[in-house]
C-alpha positions as CSV (number, residue, x, y, z in Angstrom):
1,X,0.1,-4.4,14.5
2,X,1.2,-2.7,11.3
3,X,-0.6,-3.4,8.1
4,X,0.9,-2.3,4.7
5,X,-1.5,-1.8,1.8
6,X,0.0,-1.9,-1.6
7,X,-1.3,-0.6,-4.9
8,X,-1.0,-4.1,-6.4
9,X,-2.5,-7.4,-5.1
10,X,-0.3,-10.0,-3.6
11,X,-0.7,-13.6,-5.0
12,X,-3.2,-14.6,-2.3
13,X,-5.4,-11.6,-3.0
14,X,-5.2,-12.1,-6.7
15,X,-6.2,-15.8,-6.3
16,X,-9.3,-14.8,-4.4
17,X,-10.2,-12.3,-7.0
18,X,-9.7,-14.9,-9.8
19,X,-11.6,-17.6,-7.9
20,X,-14.6,-15.2,-7.6
21,X,-14.5,-14.2,-11.2
22,X,-14.0,-17.7,-12.7
23,X,-15.8,-20.0,-10.3
24,X,-19.2,-19.9,-8.6
25,X,-17.9,-19.9,-5.1
26,X,-18.1,-17.6,-2.1
27,X,-15.0,-15.5,-1.2
28,X,-16.4,-13.1,1.3
29,X,-15.4,-12.5,4.9
30,X,-18.3,-11.6,7.2
31,X,-18.3,-9.9,10.6
32,X,-21.4,-10.1,12.8
33,X,-21.7,-7.4,15.5
34,X,-24.7,-7.9,17.8
35,X,-25.5,-4.6,19.5
36,X,-27.3,-4.1,22.8
37,X,-29.7,-1.5,21.3
38,X,-30.5,0.0,18.0
39,X,-28.3,3.1,17.2
40,X,-29.5,5.8,14.8
41,X,-28.7,5.7,11.1
42,X,-26.4,8.7,11.5
43,X,-24.4,7.0,14.3
44,X,-23.9,3.8,12.2
45,X,-22.8,5.9,9.2
46,X,-20.3,7.8,11.4
47,X,-18.9,4.4,12.8
48,X,-18.5,3.0,9.3
49,X,-16.8,6.2,8.2
50,X,-14.2,5.8,11.0
51,X,-13.7,2.3,9.8
52,X,-13.2,3.4,6.2
53,X,-10.6,5.9,7.4
54,X,-8.8,3.3,9.4
55,X,-8.0,1.0,6.4
56,X,-7.3,2.3,2.9
57,X,-9.0,-0.7,1.2
58,X,-12.4,0.5,2.3
59,X,-11.7,3.5,0.0
60,X,-10.2,1.7,-3.0
61,X,-11.8,0.1,-6.0
62,X,-10.5,-2.9,-8.0
63,X,-9.5,-1.3,-11.3
64,X,-7.6,-4.0,-13.2
65,X,-7.4,-7.8,-13.0
66,X,-4.0,-8.2,-14.5
67,X,-1.0,-9.1,-12.3
68,X,1.1,-6.7,-14.3
69,X,-1.0,-3.6,-13.7
70,X,-2.1,-1.5,-10.7
71,X,-5.0,-3.5,-9.1
72,X,-6.3,-0.9,-6.6
73,X,-7.3,2.6,-7.2
74,X,-6.1,5.4,-5.1
75,X,-7.8,5.7,-1.7
76,X,-10.5,8.3,-2.3
77,X,-13.4,9.5,0.0
78,X,-16.1,6.9,-0.1
79,X,-19.7,7.8,0.8
80,X,-20.5,5.0,3.3
81,X,-24.3,5.3,2.7
82,X,-23.7,3.7,-0.7
83,X,-22.5,0.6,1.0
84,X,-25.0,0.5,3.9
85,X,-28.4,-1.2,3.7
86,X,-30.8,-0.9,6.6
87,X,-33.3,-3.6,7.2
88,X,-36.2,-4.1,9.6
89,X,-35.7,-6.7,12.4
90,X,-39.3,-7.1,13.1
91,X,-38.4,-8.0,16.7
92,X,-37.0,-11.3,15.5
93,X,-34.4,-13.2,17.5
94,X,-30.8,-13.6,16.3
95,X,-31.4,-17.1,15.0
96,X,-34.2,-15.9,12.7
97,X,-32.2,-12.9,11.6
98,X,-29.2,-15.0,10.7
99,X,-31.6,-17.2,8.5
100,X,-32.4,-14.1,6.5
101,X,-28.8,-13.5,5.6
102,X,-28.5,-16.5,3.3
103,X,-29.7,-14.6,0.2
104,X,-28.3,-11.2,1.2
105,X,-24.7,-12.6,1.4
106,X,-24.7,-13.7,-2.2
107,X,-25.5,-10.3,-3.7
108,X,-22.6,-9.3,-6.1
109,X,-20.3,-6.5,-5.2
110,X,-20.6,-3.3,-7.2
111,X,-17.5,-3.2,-9.4
112,X,-17.7,0.6,-9.4
113,X,-17.2,0.8,-5.7
114,X,-14.8,-0.7,-3.1
115,X,-15.8,-4.4,-2.6
116,X,-17.6,-4.3,0.8
117,X,-21.1,-4.1,2.0
118,X,-22.8,-3.4,5.4
119,X,-26.3,-4.4,6.6
120,X,-27.8,-3.0,9.7
121,X,-30.9,-5.1,10.8
122,X,-32.7,-2.7,13.1
123,X,-35.0,-3.4,16.1
124,X,-34.5,-7.1,16.5
125,X,-35.7,-8.9,19.7
126,X,-35.3,-6.8,22.9
127,X,-34.7,-3.6,20.9
128,X,-31.3,-4.8,19.8
129,X,-29.8,-4.8,16.3
130,X,-27.2,-6.6,14.1
131,X,-24.5,-5.0,12.1
132,X,-23.2,-7.2,9.3
133,X,-20.0,-6.3,7.5
134,X,-19.2,-8.3,4.3
135,X,-15.8,-7.9,2.7
136,X,-14.4,-9.5,-0.5
137,X,-11.4,-11.6,0.6
138,X,-9.1,-9.9,-2.0
139,X,-9.2,-6.9,0.4
140,X,-6.9,-8.8,2.8
141,X,-6.9,-11.3,5.6
142,X,-9.2,-11.7,8.6
143,X,-6.5,-10.8,11.2
144,X,-6.1,-7.4,9.6
145,X,-9.8,-6.6,9.7
146,X,-10.3,-7.8,13.3
147,X,-7.6,-5.3,14.3
148,X,-9.3,-2.6,12.1
149,X,-12.6,-3.2,13.9
150,X,-10.8,-2.9,17.2
151,X,-9.2,0.4,16.3
152,X,-12.4,1.9,14.7
153,X,-14.9,0.7,17.3
154,X,-12.9,0.4,20.6
155,X,-11.0,2.7,22.9
156,X,-8.5,0.0,23.7
157,X,-7.2,-3.1,21.9
158,X,-4.3,-4.2,19.8
159,X,-4.9,-1.4,17.2
160,X,-3.7,-1.2,13.7
161,X,-1.3,1.2,11.9
162,X,-2.4,1.3,8.2
163,X,0.3,2.3,5.8
164,X,-0.3,3.0,2.2
165,X,2.7,1.8,0.1
166,X,3.6,4.4,-2.4
167,X,3.3,3.7,-6.1
168,X,6.7,3.2,-7.7
169,X,7.9,2.8,-11.3
170,X,10.0,-0.1,-9.9
171,X,6.8,-2.2,-9.1
172,X,7.0,-4.1,-12.4
173,X,10.7,-4.7,-12.0
174,X,10.1,-6.0,-8.4
175,X,7.5,-8.4,-9.7
176,X,9.8,-9.7,-12.5
177,X,12.6,-10.2,-9.9
178,X,10.2,-12.0,-7.6
179,X,9.0,-14.3,-10.4
180,X,12.6,-15.1,-11.5
181,X,13.5,-15.9,-7.9
182,X,10.6,-18.2,-7.6
183,X,11.5,-20.0,-10.8
184,X,15.2,-20.4,-9.5
185,X,14.1,-21.8,-6.2
186,X,11.6,-24.2,-7.9
187,X,14.3,-25.5,-10.3
188,X,16.8,-25.9,-7.4
189,X,14.2,-27.9,-5.4
190,X,13.3,-30.1,-8.3
191,X,17.0,-31.1,-8.7
192,X,16.8,-32.8,-5.3
193,X,14.9,-36.0,-4.4
194,X,13.2,-34.3,-1.5
195,X,12.0,-31.5,-3.7
196,X,10.5,-33.9,-6.2
197,X,8.8,-35.8,-3.4
198,X,7.3,-32.5,-2.2
199,X,6.0,-31.8,-5.7
200,X,4.5,-35.2,-6.0
201,X,2.8,-34.8,-2.6
202,X,1.2,-31.5,-3.7
203,X,0.1,-32.9,-7.0
204,X,-1.5,-35.9,-5.2
205,X,-3.6,-33.3,-3.1
206,X,-4.6,-31.4,-6.2
207,X,-5.6,-34.5,-8.2
208,X,-7.5,-36.4,-5.5
209,X,-11.2,-36.0,-6.1
210,X,-13.5,-34.5,-3.5
211,X,-15.3,-36.8,-1.1
212,X,-18.4,-38.4,-2.6
213,X,-22.0,-37.6,-1.9
214,X,-22.1,-33.8,-2.2
215,X,-25.0,-32.0,-3.9
216,X,-22.9,-29.8,-6.2
217,X,-20.1,-27.3,-6.5
218,X,-22.0,-24.0,-6.7
219,X,-22.2,-21.5,-3.9
220,X,-25.8,-20.5,-3.0
221,X,-25.3,-18.0,-0.3
222,X,-24.2,-18.7,3.2
223,X,-26.2,-20.4,5.9
224,X,-24.9,-19.1,9.2
225,X,-25.2,-20.5,12.7
226,X,-23.6,-19.0,15.8
227,X,-22.8,-20.5,19.2
228,X,-21.1,-18.8,22.2
229,X,-19.3,-20.2,25.3
230,X,-17.6,-18.6,28.3
231,X,-13.8,-18.5,27.7
232,X,-13.1,-20.2,31.0
233,X,-15.5,-23.0,30.1
234,X,-13.6,-23.4,26.8
235,X,-10.3,-23.5,28.4
236,X,-11.4,-26.0,31.1
237,X,-12.9,-28.2,28.4
238,X,-9.6,-28.2,26.4
239,X,-7.6,-29.0,29.5
240,X,-9.9,-31.9,30.4
241,X,-9.4,-33.3,26.8
242,X,-5.6,-33.1,27.1
243,X,-4.9,-30.1,24.9
244,X,-4.8,-26.3,24.6
245,X,-7.8,-24.1,24.1
246,X,-6.6,-22.8,20.7
247,X,-6.8,-26.3,19.3
248,X,-10.2,-27.2,20.5
249,X,-11.9,-25.7,17.5
250,X,-10.3,-28.4,15.3
251,X,-11.7,-31.2,17.4
252,X,-15.2,-29.7,17.4
253,X,-15.2,-29.2,13.6
254,X,-13.8,-32.7,12.9
255,X,-16.2,-34.4,15.4
256,X,-19.2,-32.6,13.9
257,X,-18.2,-33.7,10.4
258,X,-17.6,-37.3,11.5
259,X,-21.2,-37.4,13.0
260,X,-22.9,-35.8,9.9
261,X,-24.4,-38.5,7.7
262,X,-25.2,-36.4,4.7
263,X,-22.6,-38.2,2.5
264,X,-21.2,-41.7,2.6
265,X,-19.1,-42.5,5.6
266,X,-15.4,-42.8,5.0
267,X,-12.4,-43.7,7.1
268,X,-11.1,-40.2,7.5
269,X,-12.0,-36.6,8.1
270,X,-10.2,-34.0,6.0
271,X,-9.8,-30.5,7.4
272,X,-8.2,-27.3,6.0
273,X,-7.1,-25.6,9.3
274,X,-6.2,-21.9,9.3
275,X,-5.0,-20.1,12.4
276,X,-3.9,-16.5,12.5
277,X,-1.6,-15.0,15.1
278,X,-3.4,-14.1,18.4
279,X,-2.9,-10.7,20.0
280,X,-1.8,-12.6,23.1
281,X,2.0,-13.1,22.7
282,X,1.9,-16.1,24.9
283,X,-0.9,-17.9,23.0
284,X,0.0,-21.0,21.0
285,X,-1.8,-21.1,17.6
286,X,-2.1,-24.5,16.0
287,X,-3.0,-25.2,12.4
288,X,-1.4,-24.0,9.3
289,X,-1.8,-21.5,6.5
290,X,-0.6,-23.5,3.5
291,X,-1.6,-25.0,0.2
292,X,-1.1,-28.7,0.4
293,X,1.0,-29.5,3.4
294,X,-1.5,-27.9,5.8
295,X,-4.4,-30.3,4.9
296,X,-5.2,-32.6,7.9
297,X,-6.4,-36.1,7.2
298,X,-7.6,-37.5,10.5
299,X,-8.8,-41.0,11.4
300,X,-12.6,-40.8,11.8
301,X,-12.7,-43.3,14.7
302,X,-9.9,-41.4,16.5
303,X,-11.8,-38.2,16.2
304,X,-15.0,-39.8,17.6
305,X,-13.0,-41.0,20.6
306,X,-13.0,-37.4,21.7
307,X,-9.3,-37.0,22.5
308,X,-7.8,-33.6,21.6
309,X,-4.1,-34.5,21.8
310,X,-4.0,-36.5,18.4
311,X,-5.8,-33.7,16.6
312,X,-3.5,-31.1,18.1
313,X,-0.4,-33.2,17.2
314,X,-1.6,-33.6,13.6
315,X,-2.1,-29.8,13.4
316,X,1.3,-29.0,14.8
317,X,2.9,-31.5,12.4
318,X,1.0,-29.9,9.4
319,X,2.2,-26.5,10.5
320,X,5.8,-27.8,10.8
321,X,5.7,-29.2,7.3
322,X,4.1,-26.0,6.0
323,X,6.7,-23.7,7.5
324,X,9.9,-25.7,7.6
325,X,9.3,-28.5,5.1
326,X,10.3,-31.4,7.3
327,X,11.3,-34.2,5.0
328,X,9.6,-32.5,2.0
329,X,10.5,-28.8,1.7
330,X,7.4,-26.9,0.6
331,X,7.6,-25.6,-3.0
332,X,3.9,-24.8,-3.5
333,X,4.2,-21.0,-2.9
334,X,6.9,-20.7,-5.6
335,X,5.0,-22.9,-8.0
336,X,1.8,-21.0,-7.6
337,X,3.5,-17.8,-8.3
338,X,4.7,-19.1,-11.6
339,X,1.3,-20.4,-12.8
340,X,-1.1,-18.3,-14.9
341,X,-3.9,-16.6,-12.9
342,X,-6.7,-18.9,-14.3
343,X,-4.7,-22.1,-13.4
344,X,-3.8,-20.8,-9.9
345,X,-7.5,-20.1,-9.2
346,X,-8.5,-23.5,-10.4
347,X,-6.0,-25.2,-8.2
348,X,-7.1,-23.2,-5.1
349,X,-10.7,-24.3,-5.7
350,X,-9.5,-27.9,-6.2
351,X,-7.6,-27.8,-2.9
352,X,-10.5,-26.5,-0.9
353,X,-12.9,-28.9,-2.5
354,X,-10.6,-31.7,-1.3
355,X,-11.4,-30.8,2.3
356,X,-14.6,-31.6,4.3
357,X,-14.2,-28.6,6.5
358,X,-12.3,-25.3,6.6
359,X,-11.6,-24.6,10.3
360,X,-10.3,-21.2,11.3
361,X,-9.2,-19.5,14.5
362,X,-9.0,-15.7,14.1
363,X,-7.6,-14.8,17.4
364,X,-8.9,-12.5,20.2
365,X,-10.4,-9.0,20.5
366,X,-11.6,-6.6,23.2
367,X,-15.0,-5.0,23.8
368,X,-16.3,-2.6,21.1
369,X,-19.0,0.0,20.6
370,X,-20.8,1.0,17.5
371,X,-22.7,4.3,17.4
372,X,-23.0,4.3,21.2
373,X,-24.3,0.7,21.3
374,X,-22.2,-2.0,23.0
375,X,-21.2,-5.0,20.9
376,X,-22.3,-7.9,23.1
377,X,-21.3,-10.6,20.6
378,X,-18.8,-10.5,17.8
379,X,-18.6,-13.4,15.4
380,X,-16.4,-13.9,12.4
381,X,-17.6,-15.9,9.3
382,X,-14.9,-17.4,7.1
383,X,-15.6,-18.2,3.5
384,X,-15.7,-21.9,2.7
385,X,-14.8,-21.3,-0.9
386,X,-15.4,-24.6,-2.5
387,X,-15.7,-26.6,0.7
388,X,-19.1,-27.4,2.1
389,X,-18.6,-26.1,5.6
390,X,-16.4,-23.3,7.2
391,X,-16.1,-23.4,10.9
392,X,-14.7,-20.3,12.7
393,X,-13.8,-19.3,16.2
394,X,-13.1,-15.9,17.7
395,X,-12.5,-15.0,21.3
396,X,-14.3,-11.7,22.1
397,X,-13.2,-10.5,25.5
398,X,-14.3,-13.3,27.8
399,X,-16.5,-15.2,25.3
400,X,-15.7,-17.6,22.5
401,X,-17.9,-17.4,19.5
402,X,-18.2,-20.3,17.1
403,X,-19.7,-19.9,13.6
404,X,-20.6,-22.5,11.0
405,X,-21.0,-21.2,7.5
406,X,-22.7,-23.9,5.4
407,X,-23.0,-24.0,1.6
408,X,-26.7,-25.0,0.9
409,X,-25.6,-25.7,-2.7
410,X,-23.3,-28.5,-1.5
411,X,-24.8,-29.8,1.7
412,X,-28.1,-31.6,1.3
413,X,-29.2,-31.3,4.9
414,X,-27.7,-28.3,6.6
415,X,-30.0,-28.7,9.6
416,X,-28.2,-32.0,10.3
417,X,-24.8,-30.3,10.1
418,X,-25.9,-27.7,12.7
419,X,-27.3,-30.4,14.9
420,X,-24.0,-32.3,14.7
421,X,-22.1,-29.2,15.8
422,X,-24.5,-28.6,18.6
423,X,-24.1,-32.2,19.8
424,X,-20.3,-32.0,19.7
425,X,-20.4,-28.8,21.7
426,X,-22.7,-30.3,24.3
427,X,-20.4,-33.2,24.7
428,X,-17.1,-31.2,25.0
429,X,-18.1,-27.7,26.1
430,X,-21.4,-28.0,28.1
431,X,-21.5,-24.2,28.7
432,X,-22.1,-23.5,25.0
433,X,-25.4,-21.8,23.9
434,X,-26.9,-21.5,20.4
435,X,-27.5,-17.9,19.5
């Protein structure tokens, strides 16, 4: 894998930055590394220093919020001890430790430093520890940082080649050309009936109000719960349900939402599915990364029937619409590029708020070690942004980890959501265990 880091933010990174600054929502990616013993402070610092050397973003500050200026500082040496906080584990189990993260994960990032934080919870149950990495989503996407962890903390794995794009006087000219190109494509699309239909479909998504019954719109930390299942059990369960294992996370998320009774029951379940490319070249990734065309609206009764094929088909169709357009060519990317930063951020928040669940599959990784300690469980936490629940799966060696990130400011009874997820997993993947 080759990752290119540019001195200016791309539109997606800029949107996450704008959402964070203009709306009270969470835009942090979190990686949970459960270690088999507690390494020394120096060993953890050395491991984080290797990670910072792997990816330039760990050594860059946000220096300007304008799309017409350099948005990242030059990569400079970063004392990792300024980003690392060590906490006592008090021999608590992982479930208890995760409960303590709710307030930690709403701490603001220091604007004078690169936007990432690390927490090392020492001496948890069994002499183990938990390393928590929290990154602002403007730093990039989850796939890039999964690969970065693999390179910094493992001897084998897909790896990552980090390339810093040189600053160039033509950066501004390139942006102007890109904007003019987007404007031309948008005008051409709107001259056709299918293009106008696509725009109306996207406007409908943006103007549809969020489902009723939510507590509020503010982000009050992240309540995190983790489940794990053997990979073979996960594959067997997907096969028994008539689908592929890379699609099963969508059924689990949809079924859990359908069984949660914290807000009025409706006829449909709305999911924002996100799947990144797997390191396995033969894997089939379902879902879509898109603005409007990738939102899944599933019949609630069909979801409760427990059949994977309809959910998988809907995800594939959403991906097809998002990438090829189908009968309505997608024009959202060009339109979003033309909008002012503040409006673009507001529309992103509106779109996420339209969904009941954000469901993400972030691929697969190999075994890792941090400071001489083996990472026995690796879990990835996606931001829900303005959505009440984010549901994430990650395959770590021969184990699938499932994470629910619940917004306590929007969900009245988060215990009930976790119970619904546990019930769905017991029904479909009996080998799953709550961590």
